[in-house]
Structures are given as C-alpha cells and as structure tokens.
N, C-alpha and C positions, 0 to 999 in steps of 0.2 A: 504493499500500499504505500510506499514511498514515493515521491515525486517522481524519480528516475525510472518508475517502473510502471504501475497501472492504477492510481489512486482513485479509482472511480467505484466504489463498493456497490451500489445499485445496479449499475451498468454490466458489472461483472458477473452479477448474479442472474441479472436479466438475461445476458447472454449465453450462459451454462444453460440455463432452464429451459430457454428456448429452443436452442440449438440441441439440447439433449431429447426434446421433445420431438424435434423435426427427424433428428437421426434415430429415435427409436422408433417412429412410424416406419421409415426407410429399412431399418433391420426386420422390422415386423413384415412388412411386404415380401423382404428377401427370403427370410427363416420364421416363418409363423411357429413353427414349432418349439422355437425358443421361449414363446409366451406361452406357458401352460394355463395360467390362469384366463386365458382369453380362448384359448383353442381346445385345451385338454375337457372333454367330456366330464369326467370325474371331478375335476378341479376348476371350471369354468365359473367364472363371477359374472354377474349380469351388469354390465357397464350401461346403466340408464341416467336420466337427468339427476333422479333423486339419488343415487350413488354419488353421483361427481359432485353434487351440491351440498349433500350432508358429509360426505366421507373425505372425498378426495379435496375439495376446495378448503375447508378448515385445516387439515393436515398441510397443505400445499402453503397456504398464507402463514402459518405458523414458521414451517421450514425455511422459507424465502426471508422472512424477518430475522430469523436466527443467522442465517448466512450471511444477510447484510451487516448485522451487527459483528459478527464475528471477524467480517472483513475490515470493518471500522477499528477493530480493537488494534489489528496490525500496525496501526497508523500510529498508535501511542507506546505500544510495549513490543517485547522482543519475541521473536518464535518461539524459544524455548519456555519462557515463562509462560506464554499464553498456553501452549501444548500442556505445560505441568497444571495450569488451572483447569484445563479441560477435562482432567480425571476426576474432578470432585463433581463432576455435572451426575454422576449416579448417586449422588447425596439430595440433589434435587428432585431427580427423578424417582427416588425411592419415598421421601415424603410426598410428594404429589400424588404417587400411588396408593399410599396410606389414605390420603384426605379422599380419594376417588374410590376408595374400597376395591382397588385391584389388588392391593398387596396386603397381607398380613404381616403383623408385628410378629417378629422372630428375634430373640434375644441373642442369638450368634451372630446373624446378619447386623444387628445394631452394633454388636462390638467391632466387627470388622469396619462398618461405617466410622464409628469412632477413631479408629486409628487412621481411617483414609483422611479424617479431618483434620487430625494432629499433624499427618505429613504433608497435607496440602498447606496448612498454618505454616510450617517450617519452609516449604518452597516460596511462600509469599514473603516471609520475615526475611529470607536471604537473598531476595531481588535487588540486584544492585542498581537497577535502573526503575524502580517501581512506578507505575502510571495507576492512579485510581480510575481514570477514565476508561482505559484499555481493559481492566479488570471488570470493570462494571459493565462495559459493552459486551464483553464477553459472556459473562454470567447471566447477562437481561437484567441486571439489578439497577442499571442507570439505561433504561432505554431510551431517554433523550438525552444522554450525556453527549452525544455527537454534536447537537445543535449547539451546545455551549462554545464549541470551539469550531464548529462549520456551521456557515450560513445554509438555509434549506437549498438555495441555488447551488451551493458547491457540494452539497450531499448528492444532489442528483445531477450532477453536472454530466454533460456528454462531451466526451473525448472527441480529437479530430480523427478525419480517416486515417491519419498516417498513424496515429495512437493505436487505433483498432489493431493494427497489424501485429501488436505485440502480445496479443490475448489469442491463446490457444485453445479453443473449446474442445477440440479433438481429443486432447490428453484427458481432460476431466471426463468426458463420456466413455473411452475406451477403460477408465479406472473403474467407473460405474459397470460396465459389462463384464470385467473380471472379476469384481468383487460379487456379482450376482452370480456369476459361474462357481466362484469359490464357495459361496454359500451352498450352492446346489449339492457339489460333489464332495466338499470337504466336511470333517466330522467338527462338533462343536467345539473339542478341545483343541484341534488345529487352528481354529479359527481364532479362540481367544489366545493363545500362543503367538498367532502371527499378528494380531493387533499390538500386543505388548511390545513386539521386536518393531513394528512400524512405529510406535510412540518414542521409543528409545531412538530410533533412527532420525525421526524427525528433529530430536533435542540435540544429538550428537551434529546434525547436518547445519542446524542453526548456527552451532558455535563454530564449525569448521568452514562454512562458507559465508555466513553473514556476519561472522566475527563478533557474535552476542555473547558477552560473558555471562558466565554461572558461577556463584559460589561454591565453596566447599559444602556448604551447609546446604544448600539447595541441591548437591550432587549426590548426598546421602539420603536427602528426603524423598528425592524423585524415585531413588532405587527401592524405598521403603514403599513409597506409593504404589510403583508398579507390582510389587509383591502383592500387597493387600488388594489392589485393584483385580488381580489374577484370582486371588482367593476369593473376593466377592462373586467374580464372574464364574468360578468353579460350582459355587453354592448355589448359585441361580440356575445354572445349567444342568448341574446333577443333584438336585436337592434330597433325591430317595436314597442315593449312595452316603451322603453324610448324614441323612437322620438315621440310616443304618450301621455306619462304620465309626462314626465319629469324625471330627475333624482331620487330624492328622493322618489317621489310617484312610480316610476318604482320598485324601491327596495322593498319598502314596499308591492306593489301588489305581486311580485313573491314570497317573503318570507310568505306572509300570504297565497295565494291561492295556492301557490306551483302548478302551472299549467303552460301548454305550451302557448305560445301567442295566438295561434288557439283557446284555450279554455276559454280565458278571456271573462268575461260577457261585 
C-alpha cells in the first residue's frame, strides 16, 4: 500500500473480486465439473434470487469490507506485524460464534484462546513501529480510522491507466483455484500445517524483502502464537479425538497416524 506500489485499497479489492468473478465464469464454461455445487446432482445448490440476496450478498459485502480495511492497514503498519495480529482473529470468531449460538463454551478451548491472547499481546507490545490505526483497521475495531488520515476522495481514488498495469489479478485468482483444489484433495491436518508454514513465511518474507524489523520479543511470541493456533485448529478439526484421548495424546495420535478420526484404531 505504499505510494511506490499500488496505494488504492478499494480499487484493488474491486479489481480482484470483479476479475475473479469473470475468470470463474470462464473456468465454469470450460470445466463445469470443477464446480460440484453447481453441477453435481447430489451436491447441487439452487442458486436463485433469494439465495443471492440472503446468503451471498451479506457475506460478499462483509468480505469486501474486510479486505479493504486489511489493505488500508498496510499503509500504516508492517507486513510481519499485521500477519501476527491476524492470528488473533480466531478469538473474535469464537466469541461471535458463542453470541450467535453456533459454538459451545469448552474450558480447554478457552484455555488455548487465553494463551493466544497472551502471545498476541507480546507481539503487539514488542512492535518497534506500532500503529494504532493499522492495528484498528486490520481488526475492524476502528472501521472509520482511515478517514482520520485519508479523505474520502483519497480512499476511493482511481489510479491512472499506467498504474493499473502494476496490479496482477491473475495471481490472486490462481491462488484461489489452488487453495480450493487443496481443500478438495488435502486432509484437514495437512491444511492446518500448510497454513502455519504460509504464515511463518509471510513474516520471514516481510523481514527479508521489505526490511521490516521485528524484535526478539515478537519472534518468540510469534512462535508461541503459531503453536497455540495450531493446537486450537487441531482441537476444532478433530474434537472427538481430543475428547477421547486428551490434549497431548490427541496431538501425538494425529501427528503420528495422520489419519481422520474415523480411521483411528
């Protein structure tokens, strides 16, 4: 989001979402079998006006707003710091799920969440160039924070045609296609491990490529954060295993056997 790159958050999200829709339509016309929710008789979903207005539109608006705010955050804070803060989103999701009745309170999950909170607090405390606006925009706490520093015209500014050439939407679309196929063919455990490796590489790349400094405190806190995020994800993905075998034995069984709960002896 720096001035030397592509500092147009709303335009960037609009390009990605519109081009992603067009490319998805092209892929659907070329290989409809990839879209099982639209073509498979057993999994087919009725896509009508009611479904679009009640299901797709609210999620799409929330997702677009989240992407725009996340992009604005990069104007004020470093890539490693924001990646560390992103890990705490599971806390917000958990409490919102409790309020909506989608999640039941469990003491072991609450304990792991507390550990994530502590680790995240240390990553924030150790930030060498802390930005309250960047943190607020990423977490959605300060939704209008951008307008304290950006006028509305700047927030929705349209770049020149020459600047548009710097935006490669094909990379974002291919990433979505690869992720969807990975979800289809990969196991839940491999997905969890891959996400953790990806998060770690983003932080390392931010330090190596963009020269964003991180403190020693942040480094240790981020490692702890990844561990507890991994533990949280495992407990959410395989609740039966952990209820049956306990915390540490459950982790050992999943890592050694690398099987789904139904396949355990």
